[in-house]
N, C-alpha and C positions, 0 to 999 in steps of 0.2 A: 459905717464910718461915723455917722452922727451919734449912734447909740453908744459905741465903744470908745470914741475918741481916736481910733486908729486912723492913720493917714490913708490906708487902703485895706481892703479885705482880701485881695488876691493880687498876684504879680502881673497878670496879663493886662494889656491896655485895651481901651475901646477906641475905635476910629469913628470919625464923624462922617457917616454916609448920608445919602439923600433923605432916607426915612428915619434917621436917628442914629444913636450910638450902636455900634456893632463890635462885638468881641470876635476878632478874626479867627481865633482857634476854634471857638464854638461854631462859628459860621462854616468853616471848612468841614468840620465834622458832620454837620447836619444839613448842609445846603442841598443835598440830593433829595430831601423830602419835599422841597418846594413849598407848596401851599397845603400839602396834606398833613394830617397830624403826625407828630414824631413818635415813632415806636422805639422806646428805650430798650435796646437789646440786652443791656446788663444793668445791674444795680450799681449805683454810684455811691461811694463812701464819702460822706460829708461829716465834718466835725459837728458834734451836737449843737454847739453854740451857733455856728453858721446856719445849720438846719433850722433853728428857731427863727433866725432873721429871714430866711428864705420863706418859711411858712407864713410869717407875718406880712411880708411883701406880697406873697401870693393872695392872701386874704384881702389886702388893701386894693390890689389891682386886678383881681380875677374877673370882675365884671366890666372892665374897660374894653371897649372895642379897639381894633388896631388903629383906627383913626384917632381915638381919644389918646392912646399912648403916643402916637406921632405928635399930636398937638401938645402934649405935656413936654416931650423932649425938645420940641421946637419953640417953646414959650420964651417970651422976652426975658433976657437975662440968663437963660440956661447956657451951660458950656457949649452945647451944640450950636445954639443961636449966635453965641460970640464968635465961633469959628466961621459960621455961615457969613456973618457980617464982615469979618476980617478978610474973607476971600471973595467978597462981592457976589455971593450967591453961587459960586462955583467951587465946591469943596473937593480937593484932591483926596482920593481914597486913602492916602497914606497919612492924612492929618489926624494926629492922636489927640484925644480929649484929655486934658490935664486932670489927674486924680485929685489934686488939691482944689481945683476949680469945681469939680464935681462935688466934693465934700462941702465946700462953701455954699453951693447952690442948694443942696439938699438940707443943709443946716438952716438956711433962710426959709425954706419951705416948712420945715418943722416948727420954726419960730412963729411963722404966720398962722399955722394950724393951732398953736397953743394960745394965741391972742384971743 
């Protein structure tokens, strides 16, 4: 969203769950794997431009631990953190994270990185 100026890259929403943002459709599809590695049973067709972004994001975050990813999503000012504060620390699973707030937050992170 930051790179393209798009308001969002896909239609599905993310919910604010305890350990961070969750895409419910993806969660439903893969939840049975639990903590074991996910075995992709079929190849997924991804538009080449989106694949480039996914590969860049993977390179950026591949060495992060689960705890580091949780800390990033929970950091002060993040969309998740805003929802957490709004609900006094008790987030209903149905609480959707705003795509526009997500874009603003990531844009601010990129700007900080450029400084």
